[in-house]
N, C-alpha and C positions, 0 to 999 in steps of 0.2 A: 134026282130030277136035275136035267142038265139045264144051264143058264143059256137062256138065248138073248142075243143083241142083233140089231139090226141098223142100219144106216145107209147113206149115200151121197153121191155128190149134191151140189146145189140145184142143178136142172134136172134130176132125176133119171138121167140117162143110164147111170150106174148105180146099182144097188146091190147091197150084200148082206148076209146072215151069219153071224158066228154062233156055234152051239158050243158050249163047254166054258168053263170056268176061265176068267181073264185075270191072270195075276200080276201080270209084269206092263203097268203103265208108266210111261217116263216122259221127259222133256229133255231134247237134246240141244244143246247150244252151240254145235260146232257150225261153222261158216258153211257148209254143204248142207246142212238142214235148213239154216237160215234162208238161204238162196231158195232151196226148193219148195219152201213154204211162203216165200215173200213175207216174212216175220222175223221177229228177235228171236224165236227159239220155235221147236218143232214139237208139238205133242203127239206122242205114239203109243199105240197099245200092241203088245205083243201077242199074237194069236198062237204061241205054242200051247200044245196039249188040247186046243181046240180046233174045231172044223171050220174054216171058213169057205164059205159057198157063193158065188156071184149069181144074185137071182135075177138080176136086169142088166144086159150089157157087160162089159169087162173094161178095165182100166187099160189106156194106152200105156205103154212105158217108155222110159228115158234112162238108159245106162249111164247114171251120174259118176260112176267109177268102175274100175276093174273088178269090185266085188259086189257094188249095189246098183239094183234098178230101182227107179221111182215111179210109181204107178200114178195116173190122173186121168181125169176124164177130159178127153178129147174134145168135148162139145163146150165144157163151160171152165174147164182150166183146174177145177178143184183138185188138190193134193190128195191122193188117197192111200199109197203104200210106200213102204220102206221095205225092200226084199233083198236079203243077203243070204248066205249060206246056212245061218243058223233059224232062220225061219223069215215069216212075215209079220210088219208090224203095221197096223191100220191106223189112220190119222184120227186123233180122238175126236175132233171137232166134228167128223163126218157121221159119227154115231147119230142115232136119232136122240139118245139120251147121254150126251157126253158127261154129265155130272156122275153117271154110273161108273166112270172109270177114271177115277181122279189119279192124278201122279202120284208114284211112290219114290222116285229117284230121278236124278238129274245126271244127264251125261254130257262130254264134250265142254265142260266147263272153263277149258282154256279159251274157247270161243265166247263165252257169257259177256255179254255187253254190260258195262259199269252201272248203268241206271236201272236194269232188270229188277233189281232186288228192293227199288224203290217205287214200283209203279204204284202200289198200294197207297202212297202218300200224295198223288196227284189229286186234283179236285176232280169229284166224279158227278156226273149229270145223268139222268135218264134220257131218253131218246127225245121224248117229246118236250123235255125242259128247254130245248133248243129251238123251238118252233118259231120265235120271232126272227131268229138268224137263218133259219132255214124253213121257210113257209111251205116248200112242197113237201114236207113231211105230213102235212095235214091230209093229204089224199093220196099218200103212195099205195099203191098195189103191188104186193110181191108175186112175183112169177116163180119165186123160190118152190122146189118141190116141199111138202109137208114132212114133218118128222116122222112119218109112219109108212109102212107099204101102201101100195096102191097098185091097182090092177093095171093100170097103164097111165102115162103120163107125156105130154101134158094133157089136162083135162080137155074133153073133146067140146065144141060148141062155145 
């Protein structure tokens, strides 16, 4: 039986489905991935030996180098893909269940920021623990697409 994974962008304009085993999940620390994700590193899941289908919309692409295109949602900006001659990798955070694709290797460690290995040592708070400093959190309404497929988005009405 084939494994099925789904996911998409924050606004729901782009959705995907992957059928097959996902074996290569990584974190890339190179500067190009840092810029593409606007983050300290990029978590990516290779779709090699699996079938990737865009079920709603499709990513817009940026040619980030002579060998790589980066796919993203043109509506909300969510990073979605790393596309090179050896295949397509999908952003791990775009999966509906990102915990199902934990990283197994790190790449581009020459660009690794020195504090990344110590992030777990920082003080940690749950979102609502900061309610006094950020009272707007008490009545926040998310417009983010839910972590499952929907017939349409945004919701009507």
